[in-house]
C-alpha positions as CSV (number, residue, x, y, z in Angstrom):
1,M,-93.0,-39.7,37.1
2,F,-91.1,-36.7,35.7
3,I,-94.4,-34.9,35.0
4,Y,-95.6,-35.3,38.6
5,L,-92.3,-34.2,40.0
6,F,-92.1,-31.2,37.7
7,Y,-95.7,-30.2,38.5
8,Y,-95.1,-30.5,42.2
9,I,-91.9,-28.5,42.1
10,T,-93.4,-25.8,39.9
11,Y,-96.8,-25.4,41.6
12,G,-96.3,-27.0,45.0
13,V,-99.5,-29.0,44.8
14,T,-100.5,-32.4,43.6
15,M,-102.8,-33.0,40.6
16,N,-106.3,-34.5,40.5
17,D,-106.7,-37.5,38.1
18,Q,-108.2,-35.4,35.2
19,K,-105.4,-32.9,35.3
20,R,-102.8,-35.6,35.7
21,E,-104.1,-37.4,32.5
22,Y,-104.2,-34.1,30.6
23,M,-100.6,-33.2,31.6
24,K,-99.3,-36.7,30.8
25,N,-100.8,-36.5,27.3
26,Y,-99.5,-33.0,26.8
27,Y,-96.0,-33.7,27.8
28,R,-95.9,-37.0,25.9
29,K,-96.7,-35.0,22.6
30,Y,-94.4,-32.2,23.6
31,W,-91.4,-34.5,24.3
32,K,-91.8,-36.3,21.0
33,T,-91.5,-33.0,19.1
34,H,-88.7,-31.6,21.3
35,P,-86.2,-34.5,21.8
36,E,-83.3,-32.3,22.8
37,Q,-85.3,-30.5,25.5
38,Y,-86.5,-33.9,26.7
39,K,-82.9,-35.1,27.1
40,K,-82.0,-31.9,29.1
41,H,-85.1,-32.3,31.2
42,K,-84.3,-35.9,32.0
43,E,-80.7,-34.9,33.1
44,L,-82.1,-32.1,35.3
45,V,-84.6,-34.4,37.0
46,K,-81.9,-37.1,37.5
47,K,-79.6,-34.5,39.1
48,E,-82.4,-33.2,41.3
49,R,-83.2,-36.8,42.4
50,L,-79.6,-37.5,43.1
51,N,-79.3,-34.3,45.3
52,L,-82.4,-35.4,47.2
53,R,-81.0,-38.9,47.7
54,V,-77.8,-37.4,49.2
55,E,-80.0,-35.3,51.6
56,I,-82.0,-38.4,52.5
57,E,-78.9,-40.5,53.2
58,K,-77.5,-37.7,55.5
59,K,-80.7,-37.8,57.6
60,I,-81.6,-41.5,57.5
61,G,-78.2,-43.1,57.0
62,N,-76.3,-44.8,54.2
63,R,-75.7,-48.3,55.6
64,C,-78.1,-51.2,56.1
65,V,-78.9,-51.3,59.8
66,I,-78.7,-55.1,59.8
67,C,-75.5,-55.9,57.9
68,G,-73.9,-52.5,57.3
69,S,-73.9,-52.8,53.5
70,Q,-74.1,-49.8,51.2
71,E,-75.0,-51.8,48.1
72,K,-78.5,-51.4,46.7
73,L,-79.8,-49.4,49.7
74,S,-83.5,-48.8,50.2
75,F,-85.5,-47.2,53.0
76,H,-88.0,-49.2,55.0
77,E,-90.9,-47.5,56.7
78,I,-90.7,-48.7,60.3
79,N,-94.2,-47.9,61.6
80,G,-96.1,-50.0,59.1
81,K,-97.7,-47.3,57.1
82,P,-98.1,-48.1,53.4
83,H,-95.3,-46.7,51.2
84,Y,-95.7,-43.5,49.3
85,N,-98.2,-43.1,46.5
86,S,-96.4,-42.2,43.3
87,H,-99.2,-40.0,42.1
88,K,-99.1,-37.5,45.0
89,D,-95.4,-36.7,45.4
90,S,-92.0,-37.8,44.5
91,Q,-90.6,-40.7,46.5
92,E,-87.5,-38.7,47.6
93,K,-89.6,-35.8,48.8
94,Y,-91.8,-38.2,50.8
95,Y,-88.7,-39.7,52.4
96,L,-87.4,-36.3,53.4
97,D,-90.7,-35.1,54.8
98,N,-91.0,-38.4,56.9
99,W,-87.4,-39.3,57.4
100,Q,-87.8,-40.3,61.1
101,D,-90.1,-43.1,60.0
102,F,-87.5,-44.9,57.9
103,I,-84.5,-47.1,58.4
104,P,-81.9,-47.9,55.7
105,L,-81.8,-51.5,54.6
106,C,-80.0,-53.3,51.8
107,Q,-82.2,-54.8,49.1
108,K,-81.9,-58.3,50.5
109,H,-82.8,-57.4,54.1
110,H,-85.6,-55.1,52.9
111,R,-87.2,-58.0,51.1
112,F,-86.7,-60.2,54.1
113,I,-88.3,-57.8,56.5
114,H,-91.4,-57.5,54.3
115,F,-91.5,-61.3,54.1
116,L,-91.4,-61.5,57.9
117,A,-94.0,-58.8,58.2
118,K,-96.4,-60.9,56.1
119,T,-95.7,-64.1,58.1
120,L,-95.5,-62.7,61.6
121,H,-98.7,-61.4,63.3
122,S,-97.5,-58.5,65.4
123,E,-95.0,-55.6,65.4
124,A,-93.4,-57.1,68.6
125,E,-92.7,-60.4,66.7
126,L,-91.1,-58.5,63.9
127,E,-88.9,-56.5,66.2
128,K,-87.8,-59.7,67.9
129,A,-87.0,-61.3,64.5
130,I,-84.9,-58.2,63.5
131,E,-82.9,-58.5,66.8
132,I,-82.2,-62.2,66.2
133,I,-81.0,-61.4,62.7
134,K,-78.7,-58.7,64.0
135,R,-77.2,-61.1,66.5
136,L,-76.6,-63.7,63.8
137,L,-74.6,-61.3,61.6
């Protein structure tokens, strides 16, 4: 994951499969021989992801839209598109670029919404179920 984020930030483009495999092997060898630099790199990436997370929460929200919880928050793509592909971009960057397509949900309600989506047959049924859940809480 770090390699893809680094490559995207550095070059602004995504990699094809062959380049991705080459970079993965290159960095795997490099980090083994440079453990201190690897530790610094991990801290830098962690800090960058945290900053992006704060930006995401400013745009999307930082409370579950069903129960208001801030614990174990995740973001649900509301228009049924498949979630981001980890090989093309960082998840946080994807959220920022498409923030209007997401709602914040706690982990419990996010799992429940996906369960409902599998069992219900239309978007209208899903929306109706979400409204019923909100009234119950």
